[in-house]
RODO-2510 file (C-alpha; in nm, 4 decimals, decimal comma):
residues 179
     n   res          X          Y          Z
     1     x    -1,7450    -2,0083     2,7278
     2     x    -1,4495    -2,1983     2,5277
     3     x    -1,5167    -2,2024     2,0928
     4     x    -1,5835    -2,5094     2,0298
     5     x    -1,6761    -2,6968     1,6693
     6     x    -2,0425    -2,7649     1,6967
     7     x    -2,1763    -3,0837     1,6347
     8     x    -2,4931    -3,0448     1,4735
     9     x    -2,5532    -3,0583     1,1040
    10     x    -2,7320    -2,7471     0,9428
    11     x    -2,8590    -2,7668     0,5954
    12     x    -2,9929    -2,4642     0,4066
    13     x    -3,1500    -2,4192     0,0141
    14     x    -2,8747    -2,4376    -0,2108
    15     x    -3,0713    -2,1588    -0,4049
    16     x    -3,1569    -2,4451    -0,7089
    17     x    -3,4089    -2,6144    -0,5551
    18     x    -3,1707    -2,8921    -0,2925
    19     x    -2,9919    -2,8855     0,0229
    20     x    -2,6737    -2,7903     0,1127
    21     x    -2,4724    -2,8293     0,4518
    22     x    -2,3590    -2,5360     0,6263
    23     x    -1,9778    -2,6213     0,7491
    24     x    -1,8193    -2,4814     1,0547
    25     x    -1,5213    -2,3727     0,8996
    26     x    -1,3649    -2,1807     1,2477
    27     x    -1,1160    -2,4360     1,3175
    28     x    -0,9983    -2,5321     0,9623
    29     x    -0,6296    -2,4271     0,9329
    30     x    -0,4585    -2,4126     0,5829
    31     x    -0,4988    -2,1195     0,3316
    32     x    -0,6951    -1,8327     0,3632
    33     x    -0,5380    -1,6139     0,1320
    34     x    -0,7817    -1,3188     0,1960
    35     x    -0,7248    -1,1598     0,5627
    36     x    -0,8737    -0,8394     0,7098
    37     x    -0,9645    -0,6666     1,0265
    38     x    -1,2791    -0,4087     1,0314
    39     x    -1,2641    -0,1483     1,2984
    40     x    -1,4124    -0,1044     1,6138
    41     x    -1,4621     0,2997     1,4990
    42     x    -1,8220     0,4508     1,3802
    43     x    -1,9773     0,0705     1,4289
    44     x    -1,7830    -0,0553     1,0975
    45     x    -1,7052    -0,4309     1,2987
    46     x    -2,0751    -0,3909     1,4063
    47     x    -2,2667    -0,3338     1,0461
    48     x    -1,9845    -0,5257     0,8317
    49     x    -2,1994    -0,8382     0,7883
    50     x    -2,4991    -0,5981     0,6802
    51     x    -2,2686    -0,4570     0,4156
    52     x    -2,1710    -0,7947     0,2935
    53     x    -2,5131    -0,9337     0,2812
    54     x    -2,6073    -0,6405     0,0398
    55     x    -2,3750    -0,6885    -0,1612
    56     x    -2,3910    -1,0145    -0,2173
    57     x    -2,8027    -0,9378    -0,2757
    58     x    -2,7235    -0,6832    -0,5464
    59     x    -2,5085    -0,9660    -0,7276
    60     x    -2,7696    -1,2250    -0,6911
    61     x    -2,5659    -1,4493    -0,4620
    62     x    -2,7395    -1,6099    -0,1215
    63     x    -2,5310    -1,6379     0,2211
    64     x    -2,5340    -1,9115     0,4656
    65     x    -2,4219    -1,8373     0,7930
    66     x    -2,2977    -1,9937     1,1055
    67     x    -2,2149    -1,8691     1,4499
    68     x    -2,0975    -1,8808     1,8130
    69     x    -2,2614    -1,5598     2,0351
    70     x    -2,0628    -1,5430     2,3263
    71     x    -2,0265    -1,2902     2,6573
    72     x    -1,6249    -1,2405     2,5864
    73     x    -1,6439    -1,3268     2,1899
    74     x    -1,8070    -1,4048     1,8851
    75     x    -1,7330    -1,5975     1,6045
    76     x    -1,8651    -1,7393     1,2758
    77     x    -1,8525    -1,8742     0,9216
    78     x    -2,0082    -1,7636     0,6161
    79     x    -2,0579    -1,9411     0,3052
    80     x    -2,1145    -1,7164     0,0017
    81     x    -2,3411    -1,9335    -0,2664
    82     x    -2,3747    -1,8009    -0,6836
    83     x    -2,6057    -2,0577    -0,8893
    84     x    -2,6156    -2,3287    -0,6178
    85     x    -2,2518    -2,3236    -0,6223
    86     x    -2,0525    -2,2491    -0,3321
    87     x    -1,8134    -1,9578    -0,4297
    88     x    -1,6598    -1,7982    -0,0893
    89     x    -1,5878    -1,9168     0,2597
    90     x    -1,5361    -1,6759     0,5508
    91     x    -1,4369    -1,7230     0,8909
    92     x    -1,4731    -1,4161     1,1204
    93     x    -1,4374    -1,3674     1,5167
    94     x    -1,4446    -1,0725     1,6910
    95     x    -1,3761    -0,9779     2,0969
    96     x    -1,6101    -0,7888     2,3348
    97     x    -1,5569    -0,4432     2,2377
    98     x    -1,3065    -0,4969     1,9678
    99     x    -1,2345    -0,5372     1,5476
   100     x    -1,3886    -0,7968     1,3756
   101     x    -1,1052    -1,0090     1,2073
   102     x    -1,1752    -1,2074     0,9009
   103     x    -1,0546    -1,4438     0,6803
   104     x    -1,1865    -1,5573     0,3509
   105     x    -1,0985    -1,7806     0,0399
   106     x    -1,2831    -1,8937    -0,3093
   107     x    -1,3939    -2,2622    -0,2737
   108     x    -1,1646    -2,4625    -0,5356
   109     x    -1,4924    -2,5393    -0,7217
   110     x    -1,5817    -2,1381    -0,7727
   111     x    -1,6513    -1,9469    -1,0757
   112     x    -1,5125    -1,6410    -0,9131
   113     x    -1,1179    -1,5118    -0,9599
   114     x    -0,9317    -1,4625    -0,6610
   115     x    -0,8568    -1,1085    -0,8086
   116     x    -1,2244    -1,0252    -0,8378
   117     x    -1,2950    -1,2095    -0,4733
   118     x    -1,0016    -0,9633    -0,3313
   119     x    -1,1816    -0,7017    -0,5309
   120     x    -1,5524    -0,7803    -0,3654
   121     x    -1,4357    -0,7963    -0,0196
   122     x    -1,2597    -0,4700    -0,1014
   123     x    -1,5818    -0,3277    -0,2137
   124     x    -1,7827    -0,4633     0,0986
   125     x    -1,5112    -0,3182     0,3541
   126     x    -1,5143     0,0300     0,1621
   127     x    -1,8950     0,0297     0,1713
   128     x    -1,8892    -0,0199     0,5493
   129     x    -1,5745     0,2526     0,6001
   130     x    -1,8013     0,4977     0,4236
   131     x    -2,1204     0,4346     0,5500
   132     x    -2,2831     0,4143     0,2342
   133     x    -2,6515     0,4036     0,2555
   134     x    -2,9148     0,3381    -0,0444
   135     x    -3,2283     0,5320    -0,0702
   136     x    -3,5324     0,2663    -0,0800
   137     x    -3,8963     0,3303    -0,2036
   138     x    -4,1190     0,1169     0,0432
   139     x    -4,5067     0,1319    -0,0564
   140     x    -4,7781     0,0174     0,1000
   141     x    -5,1679     0,0463     0,1143
   142     x    -5,3603     0,2329     0,3948
   143     x    -5,7319     0,0932     0,3771
   144     x    -6,0050     0,2568     0,5478
   145     x    -6,3177     0,1258     0,7421
   146     x    -6,2458    -0,1220     1,0866
   147     x    -6,5141    -0,1945     1,3008
   148     x    -6,4872     0,2005     1,4337
   149     x    -6,4708     0,3489     1,0887
   150     x    -6,0649     0,4642     1,1579
   151     x    -5,8325     0,4091     0,8801
   152     x    -5,6268     0,1101     0,9218
   153     x    -5,4018    -0,1415     0,7694
   154     x    -5,4912    -0,4717     0,8883
   155     x    -5,4832    -0,4367     1,2818
   156     x    -5,2631    -0,1193     1,2495
   157     x    -5,4659     0,2576     1,3247
   158     x    -5,3590     0,5077     1,0460
   159     x    -5,1355     0,6615     1,3620
   160     x    -4,9830     0,3530     1,4210
   161     x    -4,9185     0,2853     1,0530
   162     x    -4,7067     0,6425     1,0310
   163     x    -4,4897     0,5072     1,3252
   164     x    -4,4506     0,1678     1,1246
   165     x    -4,3495     0,4104     0,8615
   166     x    -4,0992     0,6202     1,0187
   167     x    -3,9456     0,2902     1,1816
   168     x    -3,9054     0,1157     0,8593
   169     x    -3,7464     0,4395     0,7163
   170     x    -3,5140     0,4722     0,9988
   171     x    -3,4092     0,1018     0,9584
   172     x    -3,3646     0,1283     0,5868
   173     x    -3,1910     0,4535     0,5863
   174     x    -2,9694     0,3040     0,8946
   175     x    -2,9213    -0,0330     0,7215
   176     x    -3,0358     0,0325     0,3665
   177     x    -2,7315    -0,0676     0,2042
   178     x    -2,7411    -0,4361     0,3432
   179     x    -3,0957    -0,5473     0,3384
***
């Protein structure tokens, strides 16, 4: 299927109690001063958006993502917002089994400087390349006493709870630095 501009209007929370429209920037030309490619090696192209999300989360920023997923090629737009104001716009595309190509720019009303924006993307790309992980402490409560007297966590038995924790640990070990 051919890449085409969406006719939908999508709105997301702006972080200060309002709503903002998510723009599809994939077809916009103009000045995109920050350009980079994320290689396929070590699943970097697959994991990059998670590292981006984690880096934004650490700074208290939010991301709004809009994408078109196809068999031959995926593409999308990511808007980064801080304090209810758009800061950065990213357009990305990736052909099947190929690297992720991205271009980014500062929004004209952004609080972030051009050099800070470039440093931000360098940090995201370096973290992705190094496959950085962050240990997370996950805590839960195991309750005893369902109708059979077996240990349970809600509807999960003790054995199921152990499996659930293992899956959480694997998930957070694999992507702890991006969610």
